[in-house]
N, C-alpha and C positions, 0 to 999 in steps of 0.2 A: 596172385594167390591161386585162383581157380585153375588156370592151365597147369601150374606146378602140382597142385593137388591131384588133378586128373592123371598127369604123367606119372606121378609117384604111385598112384593106385594101379595103373596099368602095368608098370614095371614090377610092382610088388606081386601082382597076380602071375606074371610071367616067371618071376624068380621062384615063386612057390611051385610052379609047375615043372620047371626045368632044373631048379637048384644050381644055376650057373652063376659064377662070380660076376659076369658082366651085367646081369640083370640086377643083382644086389647093388652093384656100383651105380647103375643107372638110377635105381630107386633113391640111393643116398644123394646123388647129385640133384635130383628133382626136389627132394625134401629140403636140401640145403638152400637151393634157390628160392623155394617157397618161404623159408624162414627169413630170407633177406627181403622178401616182398611184404609179408605180414607175419606178426608173431602168432597169429591164429593157426599157422601151419603146425604149431605144436600139438594141436588137436589131432592131427594126422598121426603123429608119433604115439600119442596116447591110445588111439584106436588100434594101431598096429600092434603095439605091445600087449594091449588087453586081449586082442584076438589070438595072438600067438601063445601067450602065457596061460590064458584061461581055458584053452581047448587042448586037451592032451594030444590029439592027433596033429596039432600044429607046432608043438614045442620043439620039434626037430629043426624048426627054422629059426631058433633063437640066435644061433651063430650068425646067420645071414642078416638078421635084424640088427645085431650089434655092429656089423659092418656098415649098415645103413646109418646108424646113429653116429658112428665115428666119422664118416664122410660128411654127414650133415653138420656136425660140430665144426669140422675144418672149414666148411663154407661159411659158417656163422661167426668164426673167430674175429674177423675184422670188425664186425658190428659190435661184438662184445668188447673189443679193445677200445673202440671209439666211445662206447658208453662209459667204460672205466675211466677214460680220460676226460669225460664231460659230465661227471657226477650222475651217471645213469639217467640222462635226461629223457630218453624215449621210454624207459621203463616207468618213470614217474608220470609221464604224459599218459601212458596206457592205463596206469592206476587211476589217474584223475578222470579219464573217460568212463571208467567203470562206476565211479561215484559210490564206492562201497564204504565211505567214511561216515555217511549220515545215518538216518533212521533206517533200520532194516525192515523188510517185508512190505512190499507194495503190490497188493493184489491187483490194483487197477493197471499197473504197468505190465503185470503178467498177462492179463486179459488182452491188453492192447498189443503186446508182442505176438501172442498167439494168433490174434485176428490178422495182424499184418502178414503173417506167413501165408495166409490165403492169397495174398497178392504176390509175395515173393516166389512161391513155388507153384501157384495156381490153385484155385479152389478145389478142383476135382483131384489133382495130384496129391494135395496136402491131406484131404479127407481120406483118400485111398491109403496114404502112408499111415495115418492114424488107425485105419481099419486093419492093416497088416500088423501093426504093433499090438493091437488088441487080440489078434488071432495069430500068434507066432508060428503055430503049426502049419500055417499056409505059406510060410516063407519059402518053402521048397528045400533044395539040397544045399550043399556047401557053398556054391556061388552066391546064393541069396543070403546065407548067413554072413558071408564075408562083406557083402555090400551093406548089410544091416549094421555090421560092426563099425563101418566108416560113416554112418549117417547119424545113429542115435546118440552116441556120446557127445558129439558137437552140439546137436540140438538140445540135449538135456542140460549141458553146461550153460549154454546161452540162456535157456529158459530159466534156469536157477538164478542167473545174474539178473534177469528181468524182474524176478520176484524180490531179490535182495536190494536192488537199486533201480536200474533201467537197462534196456538193451535196444540198440537200433535194429530196425527190421532186417538189415542186410548182414548182421553179425553171424547169423547161422547159415549163410549161403553155402559154405563148403560142404555142409551135410547133404546138399541136394545133388552134388556131383555123382555120388553113388545112388542116392535115393531115386533119381529120375530113371536110372536103369532098372532098379528094383521094381518100381511101380509100373513102368511100361511093360517089363517082362511079365509081371503078374497079370496085367490086364490082357496082354496078347495070349498068354497061356489059357485064359478063360474065354477067349474068343471075343473080347471086348475091343476089337480093332476100331470100330466106329467111335467108341468113347474116347480112345486115344486121339483120333483125328479131330474129333469135336473139341477136345481140350486144347490141342495145338492151335486150332483155328480161333478158339476163344481167347487164347493168350495174344495172338497176333492182332486180333480185332481190338482187344483192350489197349494194347500198346499204341495202335494207330489212333484210336479215339482219344485216349488220355493225353498223348503227347502231340497229336496232330490236329485234333478237333478244334482246340482253341486257336490254332494258327489259321485253320480254314474259316472259322467264324470271324477272326480279326481281318482276314483278307477280304471279307465282304463288307468291311467297314462297320460291323456291329460291335457295340461295347461288351466286354466280358467282365463280370464281377471278379475281383481278385480272388475271392474264396473259391471260385469255380475254375480258376486258371492255375493248373499245376506248375506252370512255368513263370508265375508272376515274380518270383524271386530273381529271375534272370533278366528281367526287363529294367530299363532305365540306366544301366551302367554306362552305356556309350554317351548319353547326354551328360551324366555326372562327370565322366572323364573329360569331355569337351569343356565343361564349365571350369573344372579344376585346372585344366591345361591353360585356359585363358587367365586365370588368377595367377598361376605360376609365371606366365609370360609377363604379366603386369607388375609382378614383384620379383624381379631377378635376384638371385642369391638365396632364396628360401629353399629349405629342404622339406620335402613332403612328409607329413606325419598324420596318422589316423588313430582313432581310439578303438578300432575294431579290426581284427586281422582279416576277416572276410572282405571288408571294405578296402583295406590296404592292398590285398592281393588283386582285387578287381581294378583298383586305380593304377597299380603298376602296369597292368595290361592295357588299360584304355587311355591313360594319360600319355601324351606325346610331347617331347621324347620320353621314353619309358624311364621313370625315376627308380632305377634299381637300388639306389642308395636310401630309399625311404625307410622311415623308422616307425615303430608302433608305440603308442602311449599305453602303458600297462602298469598301473600303480601297485599291482599285486606282486610281492617278491617271488623270486624263483623263475624258472624257465618254463613257460607255458606254450611257446610257439617258436618258429624258426627265427623270428626277428629278435626275440628275447635272447636267443643264443648268439646270433651273428652280428646284429646291428641294433642293439638296444639304445635307448635314449641316453643312458649314462655315458656312452662313448662320444657324445657330441656336446660337451659343456660349452656354453658361450655362443652357440649357434642360434640362428633364427629359423622359424619353421612356418609353413602353411599347414595349419592343423585342420583336418576334416573330421568333424565329430558327428556321431549319430546317437550317443548314449547320454547326452546332457551332462557331461563330466567337467564342465567349465570350472565349477567351484573346486573340484579336486585337482584340476590342472594348474590353477592360478598360482599356488605357492611355488611351483617349479620354475616359473618364468618371471622375468622382470616386468613384462607387459603382456597382456592377453587382450587383443583388440578384435571385436567382431568385424568381419569383412563382408560376408554375404550369407544368405540363406537360400538353399536349393531344395525345391520341392519336386519329388519324382512321383508321378502317378502311374499305376499299372492297372487300369480298369476301375470301374466304380467300387469304392470302398478300399482300394489299395493305394496307400500313400506312405512315403518315407521322406522325412525332412533331415537335411544335412546342414550343419552350421559350420562355416569356415572362419577361422581366426588367424590373425597374425600373432605368432607366439615368439 
């Protein structure tokens, strides 16, 4: 998504400057590829049309932007056709991710999302972006206004979603493709070069400390509490995979099943030989993930499974099988206070 967003923005700027067909075509291709990457590329189109239609000096580019839209739609048609043929599965999944069907207005989620942006964009950059928004006259000339147009709509939309339900911290990331240029240009124009250098150094140091610090401590043989280990969710999969591999080897003819799609994806990687025919247990009707679509449990009547469970769903699972026999319990530890228990069943 982000490379396509940046490429589309660059081509759009060149198209406005030269008004040459090749640049409009390049913009359309970048937008189309971005739509195939993530639906969030639609924010780019919203920003572009808003910028062109709301500014009288830019309306002469309407024809070029329509060319962009037409090419992007052509790129997107295969995805649309696939969704049409599969009951719009990915649209429904995107809707479910937004969780807009429950109680509206969650101020706590809004605050949490805004605070998270200090980490996504960097504390100095994000505060500088807010300062520029509070003082729009400081944005500068047309280039700054264009960059602003491709930053604030995305950030505003995702912020609104965080208030209405929830929003993951990275959902607003495309806004920062143009925002980082806007903020750095404004800082350099004011002679704040040292602040820019300090901010970059701060980001690099934070990345090293957050994602490398725990590894350095573990390398010294010191225990790391799970709540202080940002990578604790990545630990223990290999051991779990080895134990499940042993159980599958001891019970030939069983198909792997799990009650969690994250666990199932990890097991397909870590179990040997890789069980690409594994299925997910999901009692909720509808298509919620790739296994529901391609290889759900209903396609395997009469078969036997090695069920790896993490959500204590044995009572819910029992009616679907003639027999559900516990085989083993696997405890995975990831530092003091970090523990996950998996129960294996013959189903």
